N, C-alpha and C positions, 0 to 999 in steps of 0.2 A: 357529395350529392349536388347535382346540377339544378337548373331552374325547372326543367321538364320532369314530370313523373317518369320514373324508370331510367333517368339519365344519371348513372352513377359509375364510379370507377373504384376498383380496389387496388391498393398498393401496399407493399410492406414497408416497414420503417427503414430497412436496408436500402430498398429501391429508392425511397424518397430521399434519404441522405445522399445517395449517389447522384441523383438528379439535381439536388440543391447545390452540392459541391461543384458539379459540372457547370451549372448556370452561374454560380458565384465566380468561377474562373473566367467565364465569358464577360461578366460585368467588370471584373478586375482588368481584363484585357482592353476594355473600353475606357479605362481610366477612372472607374468608380472606386472611391476609397471612403474610409470612415468619415462620417459627418456630411457626406454629399447627400443631395436630395434627388430621389428618383420617383417619377410618376409611372403608375401602372394602369394601362387602359385595356382591360381584358374582360371577357365574359366570365361566368362562373365555370371555369374549367380547371383542371389540375395544374396547369402551367401558372395560373394566378397564385396559387399557394406556393409553388416552387419559387416564383419570382419574389414573393414577400419574404420567404425564409432565406433566400440567397442574399437579399438586401440586409436582413438582420445579421446574417453570418459575417458580412463585411463591415457592419456598423453603419451602414447607410440608412438614412431615413427614407421611408417610402410613403407615398400617398396613392391610394387606390381610387381611381375615378370610374364611376359606373359606366359601363360600355354603351349605355343608351343615350348618353349626353351628346349634344351637338358639338360640332367642331369649335364653335365660338366659346361654348362652356368649357370645353377641354382646354382651349387656349388660355382662358382666364385663370383656371386652376394651375396651369403650368407656370404662368407668370407670377401668380400670387405666392406660390411656394418656392419659386426660383430654382426649379429642378434642372439638373444637368443632363438627364437622360429620360427618355420616354420609352417604356416597354409596351409594345402592342402585339 
């Protein structure tokens, strides 16, 4: 379910697993490994869930930053957690 009424998507577990594994491979190709920190800066969309699950699949820690935050707020959160990758 998205933020707007009527904004929803349906996906099967099989489709979700495929997308999560696919994105985990993208993260791995970017050098993300177990114990790394990743920030996620996305609105309430399916890709947010996929990114979180892909990080968990690799053993990387993720921090979700609300997409309405300013650039300065985002920068502070990135520096505070010491993330190695930002997903937008």
